[in-house]
LORO-223640 format. One record per atom (N, C-alpha, C, CB): residue number from 0; atom name; x, y, z. Coordinates in steps of 0.05 Angstrom, whole numbers. Glycine has a CB too. Layout:
REM LORO-223640
<site NUM; CA; <X; Y; Z>>
...
REM end
This chain:
REM LORO-223640
<site 0; N; <-137; -339; -232>>
<site 0; CA; <-135; -310; -230>>
<site 0; C; <-110; -303; -214>>
<site 0; CB; <-160; -298; -217>>
<site 1; N; <-98; -281; -219>>
<site 1; CA; <-74; -272; -205>>
<site 1; C; <-81; -264; -177>>
<site 1; CB; <-62; -248; -220>>
<site 2; N; <-67; -275; -157>>
<site 2; CA; <-73; -270; -129>>
<site 2; C; <-49; -258; -115>>
<site 2; CB; <-82; -297; -116>>
<site 3; N; <-54; -237; -100>>
<site 3; CA; <-33; -223; -85>>
<site 3; C; <-37; -228; -55>>
<site 3; CB; <-32; -193; -92>>
<site 4; N; <-18; -239; -42>>
<site 4; CA; <-18; -242; -13>>
<site 4; C; <-9; -216; -1>>
<site 4; CB; <1; -266; -4>>
<site 5; N; <-27; -202; 12>>
<site 5; CA; <-22; -176; 24>>
<site 5; C; <-23; -179; 55>>
<site 5; CB; <-42; -154; 15>>
<site 6; N; <-1; -172; 68>>
<site 6; CA; <0; -175; 97>>
<site 6; C; <19; -154; 108>>
<site 6; CB; <9; -203; 105>>
<site 7; N; <19; -152; 134>>
<site 7; CA; <38; -133; 147>>
<site 7; C; <37; -136; 177>>
<site 7; CB; <31; -105; 139>>
<site 8; N; <53; -119; 188>>
<site 8; CA; <57; -119; 217>>
<site 8; C; <32; -110; 232>>
<site 8; CB; <81; -101; 224>>
<site 9; N; <28; -123; 255>>
<site 9; CA; <5; -115; 272>>
<site 9; C; <9; -87; 284>>
<site 9; CB; <1; -135; 295>>
<site 10; N; <34; -78; 285>>
<site 10; CA; <40; -52; 296>>
<site 10; C; <33; -29; 277>>
<site 10; CB; <70; -50; 303>>
<site 11; N; <27; -36; 252>>
<site 11; CA; <21; -16; 231>>
<site 11; C; <-9; -16; 226>>
<site 11; CB; <37; -21; 205>>
<site 12; N; <-24; 2; 238>>
<site 12; CA; <-53; 2; 235>>
<site 12; C; <-63; 23; 216>>
<site 12; CB; <-66; 6; 261>>
<site 13; N; <-45; 40; 205>>
<site 13; CA; <-52; 60; 186>>
<site 13; C; <-35; 56; 161>>
<site 13; CB; <-48; 89; 198>>
<site 14; N; <-48; 60; 137>>
<site 14; CA; <-34; 58; 112>>
<site 14; C; <-27; 86; 102>>
<site 14; CB; <-52; 42; 91>>
<site 15; N; <-2; 90; 94>>
<site 15; CA; <6; 116; 83>>
<site 15; C; <-1; 117; 54>>
<site 15; CB; <36; 121; 88>>
<site 16; N; <2; 140; 42>>
<site 16; CA; <-6; 145; 14>>
<site 16; C; <9; 126; -5>>
<site 16; CB; <0; 174; 7>>
<site 17; N; <34; 120; 0>>
<site 17; CA; <50; 103; -17>>
<site 17; C; <39; 74; -18>>
<site 17; CB; <79; 102; -9>>
<site 18; N; <31; 64; 5>>
<site 18; CA; <20; 37; 7>>
<site 18; C; <-8; 37; -6>>
<site 18; CB; <18; 28; 37>>
<site 19; N; <-23; 58; -2>>
<site 19; CA; <-50; 60; -14>>
<site 19; C; <-48; 60; -45>>
<site 19; CB; <-65; 85; -4>>
<site 20; N; <-28; 74; -55>>
<site 20; CA; <-24; 75; -84>>
<site 20; C; <-19; 47; -95>>
<site 20; CB; <0; 93; -92>>
<site 21; N; <-3; 31; -81>>
<site 21; CA; <3; 3; -90>>
<site 21; C; <-22; -14; -88>>
<site 21; CB; <26; -9; -73>>
<site 22; N; <-38; -10; -67>>
<site 22; CA; <-63; -25; -65>>
<site 22; C; <-82; -17; -87>>
<site 22; CB; <-76; -20; -37>>
<site 23; N; <-82; 9; -94>>
<site 23; CA; <-99; 18; -116>>
<site 23; C; <-91; 5; -142>>
<site 23; CB; <-98; 49; -118>>
<site 24; N; <-65; 1; -146>>
<site 24; CA; <-56; -14; -170>>
<site 24; C; <-67; -42; -171>>
<site 24; CB; <-25; -15; -171>>
<site 25; N; <-68; -55; -148>>
<site 25; CA; <-79; -82; -147>>
<site 25; C; <-109; -82; -153>>
<site 25; CB; <-75; -94; -118>>
<site 26; N; <-123; -62; -143>>
<site 26; CA; <-152; -60; -148>>
<site 26; C; <-157; -54; -178>>
<site 26; CB; <-164; -37; -131>>
<site 27; N; <-142; -36; -189>>
<site 27; CA; <-146; -29; -218>>
<site 27; C; <-142; -53; -236>>
<site 27; CB; <-126; -7; -226>>
<site 28; N; <-124; -71; -228>>
<site 28; CA; <-118; -95; -244>>
<site 28; C; <-137; -118; -238>>
<site 28; CB; <-89; -103; -240>>
<site 29; N; <-155; -114; -219>>
<site 29; CA; <-174; -135; -211>>
<site 29; C; <-161; -160; -201>>
<site 29; CB; <-192; -142; -235>>
<site 30; N; <-139; -158; -187>>
<site 30; CA; <-125; -181; -176>>
<site 30; C; <-141; -190; -151>>
<site 30; CB; <-96; -175; -168>>
<site 31; N; <-140; -215; -145>>
<site 31; CA; <-152; -225; -120>>
<site 31; C; <-132; -219; -98>>
<site 31; CB; <-158; -256; -122>>
<site 32; N; <-143; -209; -76>>
<site 32; CA; <-126; -202; -52>>
<site 32; C; <-131; -224; -32>>
<site 32; CB; <-133; -174; -41>>
<site 33; N; <-109; -237; -23>>
<site 33; CA; <-110; -256; -1>>
<site 33; C; <-99; -241; 23>>
<site 33; CB; <-93; -282; -7>>
<site 34; N; <-116; -238; 44>>
<site 34; CA; <-108; -222; 67>>
<site 34; C; <-116; -237; 92>>
<site 34; CB; <-122; -194; 66>>
<site 35; N; <-101; -233; 113>>
<site 35; CA; <-106; -245; 139>>
<site 35; C; <-127; -230; 154>>
<site 35; CB; <-81; -248; 155>>
<site 36; N; <-132; -239; 179>>
<site 36; CA; <-154; -227; 195>>
<site 36; C; <-143; -214; 220>>
<site 36; CB; <-173; -249; 203>>
<site 37; N; <-117; -209; 222>>
<site 37; CA; <-105; -197; 246>>
<site 37; C; <-111; -167; 247>>
<site 37; CB; <-75; -202; 246>>
<site 38; N; <-109; -156; 272>>
<site 38; CA; <-109; -128; 275>>
<site 38; C; <-83; -116; 263>>
<site 38; CB; <-112; -120; 305>>
<site 39; N; <-82; -91; 259>>
<site 39; CA; <-58; -78; 248>>
<site 39; C; <-61; -76; 218>>
<site 39; CB; <-33; -94; 255>>
<site 40; N; <-40; -83; 204>>
<site 40; CA; <-39; -79; 174>>
<site 40; C; <-61; -95; 160>>
<site 40; CB; <-12; -88; 163>>
<site 41; N; <-66; -120; 169>>
<site 41; CA; <-87; -136; 156>>
<site 41; C; <-114; -121; 157>>
<site 41; CB; <-90; -164; 169>>
<site 42; N; <-121; -111; 181>>
<site 42; CA; <-146; -98; 185>>
<site 42; C; <-147; -71; 169>>
<site 42; CB; <-151; -92; 215>>
<site 43; N; <-124; -57; 168>>
<site 43; CA; <-123; -32; 153>>
<site 43; C; <-127; -37; 123>>
<site 43; CB; <-96; -18; 158>>
<site 44; N; <-114; -59; 113>>
<site 44; CA; <-118; -66; 85>>
<site 44; C; <-147; -73; 80>>
<site 44; CB; <-99; -90; 77>>
<site 45; N; <-159; -89; 97>>
<site 45; CA; <-187; -96; 95>>
<site 45; C; <-204; -71; 94>>
<site 45; CB; <-196; -114; 118>>
<site 46; N; <-199; -52; 111>>
<site 46; CA; <-214; -27; 112>>
<site 46; C; <-212; -12; 86>>
<site 46; CB; <-205; -9; 136>>
<site 47; N; <-187; -10; 75>>
<site 47; CA; <-183; 4; 50>>
<site 47; C; <-199; -9; 28>>
<site 47; CB; <-153; 4; 43>>
<site 48; N; <-198; -35; 26>>
<site 48; CA; <-212; -50; 5>>
<site 48; C; <-242; -48; 8>>
<site 48; CB; <-203; -79; 4>>
<site 49; N; <-252; -50; 33>>
<site 49; CA; <-281; -48; 38>>
<site 49; C; <-291; -20; 31>>
<site 49; CB; <-287; -54; 68>>
<site 50; N; <-275; 1; 37>>
<site 50; CA; <-283; 28; 30>>
<site 50; C; <-286; 32; 0>>
<site 50; CB; <-263; 48; 41>>
<site 51; N; <-273; 15; -16>>
<site 51; CA; <-275; 16; -45>>
<site 51; C; <-295; -5; -55>>
<site 51; CB; <-248; 12; -58>>
<site 52; N; <-308; -18; -37>>
<site 52; CA; <-327; -39; -44>>
<site 52; C; <-314; -60; -63>>
<site 52; CB; <-352; -27; -57>>
<site 53; N; <-289; -66; -58>>
<site 53; CA; <-274; -85; -74>>
<site 53; C; <-282; -113; -66>>
<site 53; CB; <-243; -81; -71>>
<site 54; N; <-289; -129; -86>>
<site 54; CA; <-300; -156; -80>>
<site 54; C; <-281; -179; -84>>
<site 54; CB; <-324; -160; -98>>
<site 55; N; <-258; -175; -97>>
<site 55; CA; <-240; -197; -102>>
<site 55; C; <-221; -200; -79>>
<site 55; CB; <-224; -191; -128>>
<site 56; N; <-232; -208; -56>>
<site 56; CA; <-217; -211; -31>>
<site 56; C; <-225; -237; -18>>
<site 56; CB; <-223; -187; -12>>
<site 57; N; <-205; -251; -7>>
<site 57; CA; <-209; -275; 9>>
<site 57; C; <-194; -271; 35>>
<site 57; CB; <-199; -301; -6>>
<site 58; N; <-208; -274; 57>>
<site 58; CA; <-196; -271; 84>>
<site 58; C; <-189; -298; 94>>
<site 58; CB; <-216; -256; 103>>
<site 59; N; <-163; -301; 101>>
<site 59; CA; <-153; -326; 112>>
<site 59; C; <-153; -323; 143>>
<site 59; CB; <-125; -333; 101>>
<site 60; N; <-161; -344; 156>>
<site 60; CA; <-163; -344; 185>>
<site 60; C; <-158; -371; 197>>
<site 60; CB; <-191; -333; 195>>
<site 61; N; <-156; -372; 223>>
<site 61; CA; <-154; -397; 237>>
<site 61; C; <-181; -402; 252>>
<site 61; CB; <-130; -397; 258>>
<site 62; N; <-193; -425; 247>>
<site 62; CA; <-218; -433; 260>>
<site 62; C; <-240; -413; 255>>
<site 62; CB; <-213; -436; 290>>
<site 63; N; <-240; -390; 267>>
<site 63; CA; <-260; -369; 261>>
<site 63; C; <-245; -343; 256>>
<site 63; CB; <-280; -366; 285>>
<site 64; N; <-257; -325; 242>>
<site 64; CA; <-243; -300; 236>>
<site 64; C; <-246; -279; 258>>
<site 64; CB; <-252; -289; 209>>
<site 65; N; <-225; -263; 260>>
<site 65; CA; <-225; -241; 279>>
<site 65; C; <-235; -215; 266>>
<site 65; CB; <-197; -237; 291>>
<site 66; N; <-227; -211; 242>>
<site 66; CA; <-235; -187; 226>>
<site 66; C; <-242; -196; 198>>
<site 66; CB; <-212; -166; 226>>
<site 67; N; <-265; -187; 189>>
<site 67; CA; <-273; -190; 161>>
<site 67; C; <-292; -166; 154>>
<site 67; CB; <-288; -218; 156>>
<site 68; N; <-279; -143; 151>>
<site 68; CA; <-294; -118; 148>>
<site 68; C; <-312; -118; 124>>
<site 68; CB; <-274; -95; 146>>
<site 69; N; <-304; -130; 102>>
<site 69; CA; <-320; -130; 78>>
<site 69; C; <-339; -154; 75>>
<site 69; CB; <-303; -129; 54>>
<site 70; N; <-341; -170; 95>>
<site 70; CA; <-357; -194; 94>>
<site 70; C; <-351; -211; 69>>
<site 70; CB; <-387; -187; 94>>
<site 71; N; <-325; -215; 64>>
<site 71; CA; <-316; -230; 41>>
<site 71; C; <-315; -260; 47>>
<site 71; CB; <-288; -220; 32>>
<site 72; N; <-311; -276; 27>>
<site 72; CA; <-308; -305; 32>>
<site 72; C; <-283; -310; 50>>
<site 72; CB; <-305; -321; 5>>
<site 73; N; <-284; -331; 65>>
<site 73; CA; <-261; -337; 83>>
<site 73; C; <-250; -365; 76>>
<site 73; CB; <-269; -336; 112>>
<site 74; N; <-225; -368; 82>>
<site 74; CA; <-212; -395; 82>>
<site 74; C; <-203; -399; 110>>
<site 74; CB; <-187; -396; 61>>
<site 75; N; <-218; -416; 125>>
<site 75; CA; <-211; -422; 152>>
<site 75; C; <-193; -447; 154>>
<site 75; CB; <-236; -426; 169>>
<site 76; N; <-173; -445; 170>>
<site 76; CA; <-154; -467; 174>>
<site 76; C; <-156; -476; 203>>
<site 76; CB; <-125; -459; 167>>
<site 77; N; <-150; -501; 208>>
<site 77; CA; <-151; -512; 235>>
<site 77; C; <-123; -522; 243>>
<site 77; CB; <-172; -534; 237>>
<site 78; N; <-120; -525; 268>>
<site 78; CA; <-95; -535; 279>>
<site 78; C; <-101; -552; 304>>
<site 78; CB; <-75; -512; 286>>
<site 79; N; <-82; -567; 312>>
<site 79; CA; <-84; -583; 336>>
<site 79; C; <-92; -565; 359>>
<site 79; CB; <-58; -598; 342>>
<site 80; N; <-110; -575; 376>>
<site 80; CA; <-120; -559; 398>>
<site 80; C; <-97; -554; 418>>
<site 80; CB; <-143; -572; 412>>
<site 81; N; <-75; -568; 416>>
<site 81; CA; <-53; -564; 435>>
<site 81; C; <-36; -540; 427>>
<site 81; CB; <-35; -589; 435>>
<site 82; N; <-40; -529; 403>>
<site 82; CA; <-25; -506; 395>>
<site 82; C; <-36; -481; 408>>
<site 82; CB; <-25; -503; 364>>
<site 83; N; <-18; -465; 419>>
<site 83; CA; <-26; -439; 431>>
<site 83; C; <-32; -420; 408>>
<site 83; CB; <-4; -427; 449>>
<site 84; N; <-47; -400; 413>>
<site 84; CA; <-53; -380; 393>>
<site 84; C; <-30; -360; 391>>
<site 84; CB; <-80; -365; 400>>
<site 85; N; <-8; -370; 379>>
<site 85; CA; <16; -354; 377>>
<site 85; C; <24; -352; 347>>
<site 85; CB; <39; -367; 393>>
<site 86; N; <49; -342; 342>>
<site 86; CA; <58; -339; 315>>
<site 86; C; <58; -365; 299>>
<site 86; CB; <86; -327; 315>>
<site 87; N; <65; -387; 312>>
<site 87; CA; <65; -413; 299>>
<site 87; C; <36; -421; 291>>
<site 87; CB; <77; -435; 317>>
<site 88; N; <17; -416; 308>>
<site 88; CA; <-11; -422; 303>>
<site 88; C; <-21; -406; 279>>
<site 88; CB; <-28; -417; 328>>
<site 89; N; <-18; -380; 280>>
<site 89; CA; <-27; -363; 258>>
<site 89; C; <-10; -366; 233>>
<site 89; CB; <-28; -334; 267>>
<site 90; N; <14; -376; 236>>
<site 90; CA; <31; -381; 213>>
<site 90; C; <20; -402; 195>>
<site 90; CB; <59; -390; 223>>
<site 91; N; <2; -419; 204>>
<site 91; CA; <-10; -440; 187>>
<site 91; C; <-26; -427; 165>>
<site 91; CB; <-29; -458; 204>>
<site 92; N; <-42; -407; 171>>
<site 92; CA; <-58; -393; 151>>
<site 92; C; <-39; -376; 133>>
<site 92; CB; <-79; -375; 164>>
<site 93; N; <-18; -365; 145>>
<site 93; CA; <1; -349; 129>>
<site 93; C; <15; -367; 108>>
<site 93; CB; <22; -336; 147>>
<site 94; N; <22; -391; 116>>
<site 94; CA; <35; -409; 97>>
<site 94; C; <16; -417; 75>>
<site 94; CB; <45; -435; 112>>
<site 95; N; <-10; -420; 81>>
<site 95; CA; <-30; -426; 60>>
<site 95; C; <-33; -402; 41>>
<site 95; CB; <-57; -432; 73>>
<site 96; N; <-32; -378; 51>>
<site 96; CA; <-34; -355; 33>>
<site 96; C; <-9; -353; 15>>
<site 96; CB; <-36; -329; 50>>
<site 97; N; <14; -359; 26>>
<site 97; CA; <39; -358; 10>>
<site 97; C; <37; -379; -12>>
<site 97; CB; <64; -363; 27>>
<site 98; N; <26; -402; -6>>
<site 98; CA; <23; -424; -26>>
<site 98; C; <3; -416; -47>>
<site 98; CB; <14; -450; -12>>
<site 99; N; <-19; -404; -39>>
<site 99; CA; <-41; -398; -58>>
<site 99; C; <-36; -373; -75>>
<site 99; CB; <-67; -394; -43>>
<site 100; N; <-18; -356; -66>>
<site 100; CA; <-13; -330; -79>>
<site 100; C; <5; -333; -104>>
<site 100; CB; <-1; -311; -60>>
<site 101; N; <2; -314; -122>>
<site 101; CA; <20; -311; -145>>
<site 101; C; <45; -295; -137>>
<site 101; CB; <5; -298; -169>>
<site 102; N; <41; -276; -119>>
<site 102; CA; <62; -258; -109>>
<site 102; C; <54; -247; -82>>
<site 102; CB; <68; -236; -130>>
<site 103; N; <71; -230; -70>>
<site 103; CA; <64; -218; -44>>
<site 103; C; <70; -189; -43>>
<site 103; CB; <79; -233; -23>>
<site 104; N; <55; -176; -26>>
<site 104; CA; <59; -148; -18>>
<site 104; C; <59; -146; 12>>
<site 104; CB; <37; -128; -31>>
<site 105; N; <83; -142; 24>>
<site 105; CA; <86; -142; 52>>
<site 105; C; <92; -114; 62>>
<site 105; CB; <109; -161; 61>>
<site 106; N; <79; -106; 84>>
<site 106; CA; <82; -80; 96>>
<site 106; C; <95; -85; 123>>
<site 106; CB; <54; -65; 99>>
<site 107; N; <121; -78; 125>>
<site 107; CA; <138; -87; 147>>
<site 107; C; <146; -64; 165>>
<site 107; CB; <163; -102; 137>>
<site 108; N; <144; -68; 191>>
<site 108; CA; <152; -47; 210>>
<site 108; C; <182; -49; 217>>
<site 108; CB; <136; -50; 235>>
<site 109; N; <197; -67; 204>>
<site 109; CA; <225; -71; 209>>
<site 109; C; <232; -91; 231>>
<site 109; CB; <237; -45; 217>>
<site 110; N; <211; -101; 245>>
<site 110; CA; <216; -120; 267>>
<site 110; C; <197; -144; 267>>
<site 110; CB; <215; -106; 293>>
<site 111; N; <175; -142; 254>>
<site 111; CA; <154; -164; 255>>
<site 111; C; <165; -190; 245>>
<site 111; CB; <130; -156; 239>>
<site 112; N; <164; -210; 263>>
<site 112; CA; <172; -237; 256>>
<site 112; C; <153; -250; 236>>
<site 112; CB; <174; -254; 282>>
<site 113; N; <127; -246; 240>>
<site 113; CA; <108; -259; 223>>
<site 113; C; <110; -248; 194>>
<site 113; CB; <80; -255; 233>>
<site 114; N; <111; -222; 191>>
<site 114; CA; <113; -210; 165>>
<site 114; C; <138; -219; 151>>
<site 114; CB; <113; -179; 167>>
<site 115; N; <161; -220; 165>>
<site 115; CA; <185; -228; 153>>
<site 115; C; <185; -258; 146>>
<site 115; CB; <209; -222; 171>>
<site 116; N; <172; -274; 162>>
<site 116; CA; <169; -302; 155>>
<site 116; C; <154; -305; 129>>
<site 116; CB; <155; -317; 178>>
<site 117; N; <133; -289; 125>>
<site 117; CA; <118; -289; 100>>
<site 117; C; <136; -282; 76>>
<site 117; CB; <95; -269; 101>>
<site 118; N; <154; -263; 80>>
<site 118; CA; <173; -256; 58>>
<site 118; C; <190; -281; 51>>
<site 118; CB; <191; -233; 67>>
<site 119; N; <200; -294; 72>>
<site 119; CA; <217; -317; 67>>
<site 119; C; <202; -339; 53>>
<site 119; CB; <228; -328; 94>>
<site 120; N; <177; -345; 62>>
<site 120; CA; <161; -365; 49>>
<site 120; C; <156; -359; 20>>
<site 120; CB; <134; -368; 64>>
<site 121; N; <150; -334; 13>>
<site 121; CA; <145; -327; -15>>
<site 121; C; <171; -329; -31>>
<site 121; CB; <134; -299; -16>>
<site 122; N; <193; -319; -21>>
<site 122; CA; <218; -321; -36>>
<site 122; C; <226; -350; -40>>
<site 122; CB; <241; -306; -21>>
<site 123; N; <222; -367; -19>>
<site 123; CA; <228; -395; -22>>
<site 123; C; <211; -408; -44>>
<site 123; CB; <224; -410; 5>>
<site 124; N; <187; -398; -47>>
<site 124; CA; <169; -409; -68>>
<site 124; C; <174; -396; -95>>
<site 124; CB; <140; -406; -59>>
<site 125; N; <195; -380; -97>>
<site 125; CA; <202; -367; -122>>
<site 125; C; <180; -348; -131>>
<site 125; CB; <208; -387; -144>>
<site 126; N; <169; -334; -112>>
<site 126; CA; <148; -315; -118>>
<site 126; C; <158; -287; -111>>
<site 126; CB; <121; -321; -102>>
<site 127; N; <153; -268; -128>>
<site 127; CA; <162; -241; -125>>
<site 127; C; <147; -228; -101>>
<site 127; CB; <157; -224; -150>>
<site 128; N; <162; -212; -85>>
<site 128; CA; <151; -198; -62>>
<site 128; C; <158; -169; -64>>
<site 128; CB; <163; -210; -36>>
<site 129; N; <137; -152; -61>>
<site 129; CA; <142; -124; -58>>
<site 129; C; <141; -119; -28>>
<site 129; CB; <120; -107; -73>>
<site 130; N; <164; -111; -17>>
<site 130; CA; <166; -106; 12>>
<site 130; C; <167; -76; 16>>
<site 130; CB; <192; -120; 24>>
<site 131; N; <148; -66; 32>>
<site 131; CA; <149; -38; 40>>
<site 131; C; <161; -36; 68>>
<site 131; CB; <121; -25; 38>>
<site 132; N; <183; -23; 71>>
<site 132; CA; <196; -18; 97>>
<site 132; C; <184; 8; 108>>
<site 132; CB; <227; -17; 95>>
<site 133; N; <168; 6; 128>>
<site 133; CA; <155; 29; 140>>
<site 133; C; <176; 48; 152>>
<site 133; CB; <135; 21; 160>>
<site 134; N; <196; 38; 167>>
<site 134; CA; <216; 56; 179>>
<site 134; C; <232; 72; 158>>
<site 134; CB; <235; 40; 196>>
<site 135; N; <237; 59; 135>>
<site 135; CA; <253; 72; 114>>
<site 135; C; <236; 86; 93>>
<site 135; CB; <271; 52; 100>>
<site 136; N; <209; 80; 94>>
<site 136; CA; <190; 91; 75>>
<site 136; C; <200; 85; 46>>
<site 136; CB; <186; 121; 79>>
<site 137; N; <207; 60; 42>>
<site 137; CA; <219; 51; 17>>
<site 137; C; <208; 24; 9>>
<site 137; CB; <250; 51; 19>>
<site 138; N; <205; 20; -17>>
<site 138; CA; <196; -6; -28>>
<site 138; C; <221; -21; -38>>
<site 138; CB; <176; -2; -51>>
<site 139; N; <220; -47; -34>>
<site 139; CA; <241; -65; -44>>
<site 139; C; <227; -88; -59>>
<site 139; CB; <258; -77; -21>>
<site 140; N; <236; -94; -83>>
<site 140; CA; <226; -116; -98>>
<site 140; C; <245; -140; -94>>
<site 140; CB; <224; -110; -129>>
<site 141; N; <234; -162; -83>>
<site 141; CA; <250; -185; -76>>
<site 141; C; <243; -209; -93>>
<site 141; CB; <246; -192; -46>>
<site 142; N; <264; -219; -106>>
<site 142; CA; <261; -244; -121>>
<site 142; C; <281; -265; -113>>
<site 142; CB; <263; -237; -151>>
<site 143; N; <303; -255; -102>>
<site 143; CA; <326; -273; -96>>
<site 143; C; <336; -268; -67>>
<site 143; CB; <349; -270; -116>>
<site 144; N; <353; -285; -58>>
<site 144; CA; <365; -281; -32>>
<site 144; C; <383; -256; -32>>
<site 144; CB; <382; -306; -24>>
<site 145; N; <395; -250; -55>>
<site 145; CA; <411; -226; -57>>
<site 145; C; <393; -201; -53>>
<site 145; CB; <425; -224; -84>>
<site 146; N; <370; -201; -64>>
<site 146; CA; <351; -179; -61>>
<site 146; C; <344; -176; -31>>
<site 146; CB; <325; -183; -78>>
<site 147; N; <339; -199; -19>>
<site 147; CA; <332; -199; 10>>
<site 147; C; <354; -188; 27>>
<site 147; CB; <325; -228; 19>>
<site 148; N; <379; -196; 21>>
<site 148; CA; <402; -186; 36>>
<site 148; C; <405; -156; 33>>
<site 148; CB; <428; -200; 26>>
<site 149; N; <400; -145; 8>>
<site 149; CA; <402; -117; 3>>
<site 149; C; <381; -101; 19>>
<site 149; CB; <400; -111; -27>>
<site 150; N; <357; -112; 20>>
<site 150; CA; <335; -99; 34>>
<site 150; C; <341; -99; 64>>
<site 150; CB; <308; -114; 29>>
<site 151; N; <351; -121; 75>>
<site 151; CA; <358; -121; 104>>
<site 151; C; <380; -102; 110>>
<site 151; CB; <366; -150; 112>>
<site 152; N; <401; -101; 92>>
<site 152; CA; <423; -83; 96>>
<site 152; C; <414; -54; 95>>
<site 152; CB; <445; -88; 74>>
<site 153; N; <396; -47; 77>>
<site 153; CA; <385; -20; 75>>
<site 153; C; <369; -13; 100>>
<site 153; CB; <368; -17; 50>>
<site 154; N; <359; -33; 114>>
<site 154; CA; <344; -28; 139>>
<site 154; C; <362; -29; 163>>
<site 154; CB; <322; -48; 141>>
<site 155; N; <388; -29; 159>>
<site 155; CA; <407; -28; 181>>
<site 155; C; <414; -56; 192>>
<site 155; CB; <397; -11; 203>>
<site 156; N; <406; -77; 179>>
<site 156; CA; <411; -104; 188>>
<site 156; C; <435; -115; 172>>
<site 156; CB; <386; -123; 186>>
<site 157; N; <458; -115; 184>>
<site 157; CA; <483; -122; 169>>
<site 157; C; <488; -152; 167>>
<site 157; CB; <506; -109; 183>>
<site 158; N; <478; -167; 187>>
<site 158; CA; <483; -196; 187>>
<site 158; C; <456; -209; 184>>
<site 158; CB; <497; -205; 213>>
<site 159; N; <449; -215; 159>>
<site 159; CA; <422; -227; 153>>
<site 159; C; <419; -254; 167>>
<site 159; CB; <419; -230; 123>>
<site 160; N; <439; -270; 167>>
<site 160; CA; <436; -297; 179>>
<site 160; C; <431; -294; 209>>
<site 160; CB; <462; -314; 175>>
<site 161; N; <445; -276; 223>>
<site 161; CA; <440; -273; 251>>
<site 161; C; <413; -261; 256>>
<site 161; CB; <462; -254; 264>>
<site 162; N; <404; -242; 239>>
<site 162; CA; <378; -231; 242>>
<site 162; C; <356; -252; 240>>
<site 162; CB; <373; -208; 221>>
<site 163; N; <358; -269; 219>>
<site 163; CA; <338; -290; 215>>
<site 163; C; <339; -309; 238>>
<site 163; CB; <344; -305; 188>>
<site 164; N; <362; -316; 248>>
<site 164; CA; <364; -335; 270>>
<site 164; C; <351; -322; 295>>
<site 164; CB; <393; -342; 276>>
<site 165; N; <355; -296; 299>>
<site 165; CA; <343; -283; 323>>
<site 165; C; <313; -283; 322>>
<site 165; CB; <354; -254; 325>>
<site 166; N; <302; -284; 298>>
<site 166; CA; <273; -285; 295>>
<site 166; C; <262; -313; 297>>
<site 166; CB; <265; -273; 268>>
<site 167; N; <279; -333; 297>>
<site 167; CA; <270; -360; 297>>
<site 167; C; <260; -368; 270>>
<site 167; CB; <248; -364; 318>>
<site 168; N; <269; -354; 250>>
<site 168; CA; <260; -358; 222>>
<site 168; C; <282; -372; 207>>
<site 168; CB; <252; -332; 208>>
<site 169; N; <275; -392; 191>>
<site 169; CA; <294; -405; 174>>
<site 169; C; <302; -387; 151>>
<site 169; CB; <284; -432; 164>>
<site 170; N; <327; -388; 143>>
<site 170; CA; <335; -372; 120>>
<site 170; C; <323; -385; 95>>
<site 170; CB; <366; -370; 119>>
<site 171; N; <322; -369; 74>>
<site 171; CA; <312; -380; 49>>
<site 171; C; <328; -405; 40>>
<site 171; CB; <312; -359; 27>>
<site 172; N; <316; -422; 26>>
<site 172; CA; <328; -447; 17>>
<site 172; C; <348; -440; -6>>
<site 172; CB; <307; -467; 7>>
<site 173; N; <374; -442; 0>>
<site 173; CA; <394; -433; -18>>
<site 173; C; <394; -449; -45>>
<site 173; CB; <422; -435; -6>>
<site 174; N; <384; -473; -45>>
<site 174; CA; <384; -488; -70>>
<site 174; C; <364; -476; -90>>
<site 174; CB; <377; -517; -65>>
<site 175; N; <346; -460; -81>>
<site 175; CA; <327; -447; -99>>
<site 175; C; <336; -420; -108>>
<site 175; CB; <300; -445; -86>>
<site 176; N; <357; -409; -96>>
<site 176; CA; <364; -382; -101>>
<site 176; C; <394; -380; -109>>
<site 176; CB; <359; -364; -77>>
<site 177; N; <401; -359; -124>>
<site 177; CA; <429; -358; -134>>
<site 177; C; <449; -347; -113>>
<site 177; CB; <429; -340; -157>>
<site 178; N; <440; -339; -90>>
<site 178; CA; <459; -328; -70>>
<site 178; C; <456; -344; -44>>
<site 178; CB; <454; -298; -66>>
<site 179; N; <475; -341; -26>>
<site 179; CA; <473; -354; 0>>
<site 179; C; <478; -333; 21>>
<site 179; CB; <494; -377; 3>>
<site 180; N; <468; -337; 45>>
<site 180; CA; <473; -319; 67>>
<site 180; C; <502; -320; 76>>
<site 180; CB; <454; -325; 91>>
REM end
């Protein structure tokens, strides 16, 4: 079944009408939604889907879940006990969602490191990403590094390589894409 990795920034706890319309498209097509368990956008997406009694949802979490509003099935991941509960720790479940998904829908506040890392992981895996930039209130369809560069530029980020380095995020793997940073 077609699976959409839906995630977003923890700073975004409310979904606007444009994001809800895109989620409604996913529901109408009966796609499986892979969503995390964090507060913010993950929880807001869960709330939206639970309010519609949508059942094609899998919540990805680490060890135990923090949020599962619809009481959906979970995919729990584990990590070394030496890992702190930080972006690297929760990135394990995010990487699993990127691997399991057919495509992604990311709701970005313009600064979230985790959300942007998810974009990179999906683009590296040659999976289409619909990126919603909350500050610009604009959707970007990303398939290539060139698309990614245009989206960053439209968000006021002129030097994509420096931006990615400042996030501690690796740039997309240029051998998979037709453009380079």
